N, C-alpha and C positions, 0 to 999 in steps of 0.2 A: 557417574551416566554415558562422559564424552572417555573414550579408550585412548583417542588424538592426543599427542601431547604437542600443543600448541608453540609457536614461538615468531612473535613477531620480528622482523627484519628492516633492515634499510628499505624506504617505499621510495619509487621515483617514477616519476608524472611528467612527460612530455619533457624528458631531460633534467627537471630539480627536483635533488635527495632531499630526504625530509629522515635523520638519522634516529637513534631512539633516541628516548626524551625531549624530541623535536614536534614543536608543532608548527603549521604552516598553511597559507591562505594562497591557493594556486587558483590564478583565472585562465581557464584554458579557452583559445579564441576558437570557434568554430565555425565563422562565414560573416559574412556583411549584410547588412538591408542594402536597398537598390541605392539609396540614399549616401552607401557610405561608412554607414556606421558601424564598429565593430560588436559584433555579439561574442560575449564571451560565459562559459559557463564556470560558478565559484564552486571549488572544492578543497572542503576544509579538511587536514590529515593533522590529526593527534597520536600522535607516537610514543607511548610509556615508555619507561626504561627498564622494567621487568616484563621478561617471558609471558606470550599472552596471545589471544585469539587476534586476526587481523578482522574486524567488521564492516562492512559496507551500509551506511544508512542512506537511503534515496528517495526523495521526495521530487514531485514534477513529473514523472515519464508521460504522462498525459499533463497536459495544459493547464486544463482548463480543473483540475484537482484538485483546487487549492488548499483545503484541508492539510494536506498532506506534508505541503510548503511548510502553513503555518505551526503544524506539528513541529518540524525542526526546528522551524524560526526559534519558537518558543524554548528550547530546548538549549540553543544556543545564546541566547540573552541570558537564559538563565544559569549558565556554569556549568550544567550538568555536562559536560564533555572534559571534566578535568580526568584527565587520563594517567590510571596510574601502572599499569598492567595492559600488554596487549595494544592494539592500535584501532583508532575507529577513524574510519574515511567517510567523511559528510559531503551528500551533494542535497543539497535545499534543494534545487529547481535546476531541473536537468532539461527538459522541453521549452526554453526562452520560447521561441516563436509562438507555439501555441497557447503560452500564458498572456502576451503581446496579445493574441487573436482571439482571446478567451475562447480557444479550440480543442479541442481533445488530443487533434493531429499537429503533426509538424509540415506544413505547405501542403497541406492533404494527405498525407500520410501517416500511417499508426508507426509511431517509431516500437511502439511492445508487441506488430506485428514484423515486424525490421530485420530479427536477428536471422546469423550473426551481421549482418550484412557488410558493406563492401565500401572502402575508401574512393571509389570513382563513382559510386550509386548517388542515388539521391540524398536529401541532404537527412532525411530521417534512417536510412541505409548507412549511409556517412556516422551520424549518431551512435548508432547501433555499434559499427564496428569499432569506432575509438572507444565506448564504454568498455568494450570486452577487452580490446587492446591494451586499453592506460590504465584501467581500474581494476577490472575483475581479475586480471591477474596475481595482484597483490594479495587478495582476501579470500578468507575460510570459508565465511557466510555471511547473508546479508539478507536486510531487512529491506523491502520495497513497499514502500507506504502508496497507500490509494483509497480513492472514495467510490462510490458510484458515481453511474452515468446516466444521464438523459435523463435527470428529474428523481431518480431512483435513490434513495437515502438505507444506507449499509448500517444495518446494528454494529456496533463495533465485531470485527471479528478476526481471524487469523486463518490463511490459507495454506497448506503445503502439499506437499507431490508425495500422495500415497506410499510410493515405491520409494520414498528417501526417509528411512529411518533415523536419522540427525534433523532433519527438517521437521519431523513429528517431536521430536524432542525438544526443539527449540520452542516450537508453538507450546507444548505442558509449561516449557518456561515463563513463556511471554504471558500466558493466563489470562489472556482476552474472555470478555463475556461469553463469546462462542469459539469455536474451532471444528474446522471439517477438511478432511482430504479432498483435493480439489484436482481434475486432471491438468494433465497438460497441454497447452496451447501451441499449435504448430509455431513457428515463428517468434514467439514469445522470451521474454530476459528469462523467465523463470525456465523454460524450456530450454535454453542455450546453455544455462549454467548448470544445471540437472547433467547435460551432455559432457561437460567441462568438471564433474564432479562437487560442485559447488551449490551447499544446502541454500536456498532460499524462501524464506516465507515470505506470504504477502498479507499487511495488514488494511483492512479495508473498512473504512468508519465515514460515517455523512455522505453527501453527497455534492457534485458535483456545481462550481463557483458561488458555493457557501460554508460559511464556518460552523461547526459545530463542536460547541466546548466541551459536550461529553465525549465525543468521540479522539477528540486531540487530547484530553486528558486520557483515556484508554490507553492510547497508542503512546505517550511519553512515559505511562508508570510500565507500560509493558516493555519497552526496551530497556530503563531501567532495572529492571529483573534480570534480563538477558546480562547486563553488564554488571549488575551485582553479583550475578550466580558466578560469572566467572574473575571473580572478585576483580574487576578493572578501574570502577569508581569506590570511592569513601562508602565506609559505610552508615557512616554518619546521614549520608543522604537518604530525607524521606521517603517510602515507597507504602503508600495505603496496604494495607488487606484487602482481599476479594475474595468471594466468594468463589469455588474450583470453578472453572470454565466450562462451559455446557460442549457437550463433546456432540457432534451432527453427524450422523453417517449415510441420512439421506434426504436429498429436499427436490422440492419440485416450483416453481413456478404456479401461480394461480391465475389465469386470464381473462380477461372480462366475456363474459355471453353475449353482451349486448354492447351498443354504445351509448355515450351519452357524456354527462356530468359526473364527474367521480369524487364521491367524499368519503374518507376514511374515517373509521368511527374506535379505531383501538391505538394503542402506542405502539413503536417500533420496539422490537425485542420481549414482546408479550406471548405467555404461554397461552397457548388458546386450545379448544374442543371441537371438537367433530360435531359440526351444524353451528359452530358460533358464528355469530354475525362479524363481519370484519368490516365494512362498510356498505354504502350504497352507492347503484349508478340510477340515475334520474336524466328524462329528457327533458330539453330545454324548455317547455311548455308546461311543465309540473304536473301530467296527467298517467305518466307512470314511474315506479320508485322498485325497482329491481336489486334486494339483497344479494350481497356476495359472501357467502360464506365457507366456513373452514372444511375441506374435505375431510381431513383427519386431526388427530392431536398432533400438538407439535408447538414451535416456536418460529415467532416471524421476525426472520433476518433482513427484510430487506422492505420497502414499502415505497409504491411509484406515489410523488408528490404532484402529480400534474391532472389535474381536474378535468379535462378536455380528455376523452376516452375514447378509440375503435374497439370493436371487436375483436377478440383475438390478442390485446394489448397486457402486457405483465402489469398485473396490480400487487401482488403480495409475494416476496418468497418463504416459501415455509419449509423450515427442517424439522427432522426429529432423529 
């Protein structure tokens, strides 16, 4: 499937070198709290002895997306990164400030809208700059782990850049329950990597500030499938067989036509038919009950779990 011959090299991050067959935890100092407390980003490097691709696995680009952090943490403690071929660079938590503040942003700015960044700019801009300069220069491709935001829960899914054929191939190997091409967003991490010919796939599962076991498991298994495909890990690592991924070619948000209390009546990930009732919007006095129906056949790939909604709010992400 892949024509390129991958060959991992000695990795150098902030002056520290990790040779073939070596593993190391590097703590990158990025800033200090007003109290003077040093804030560091942990970066794990697992460099195999044999030639193979160098892969970035990154969580917590948005600080409140804790399930992306848990997913990588789980793999670390389960020793899933016993790498024989190639190299894996792991960043469990990139946005430390957002994590501490239970926020998507870093000091009020979205890191994922700050690329390529600047070494003299805001903290978010500096984070983006050093990510590209110190880590991305070493990798062949990567997986960026995310969750839904604003109490929207994403059904486990892989997104890739439609123009990037390698990214689509990686998405197919990952085999999440759902996959689809997603447009590049200006100043995003994936957009900047695309400019530098580095394929990135984005795994989305669960919602911000919540742990989701189903999303965690699908993310772990998909990652292991990619590592197994390139013979980077032992063949004895158990990876459950899954149904073939559902390929989405079109999607749209179903939005609220009235305001009120929102009640979901279907499970995230469900296959639905045109006209099927997905939930209800009720007024606070019990006088009205508005049915939210599916406008077409398809699959629910995200659900808004917030019960108080206004007219125009996104309720369900429908793909087909």
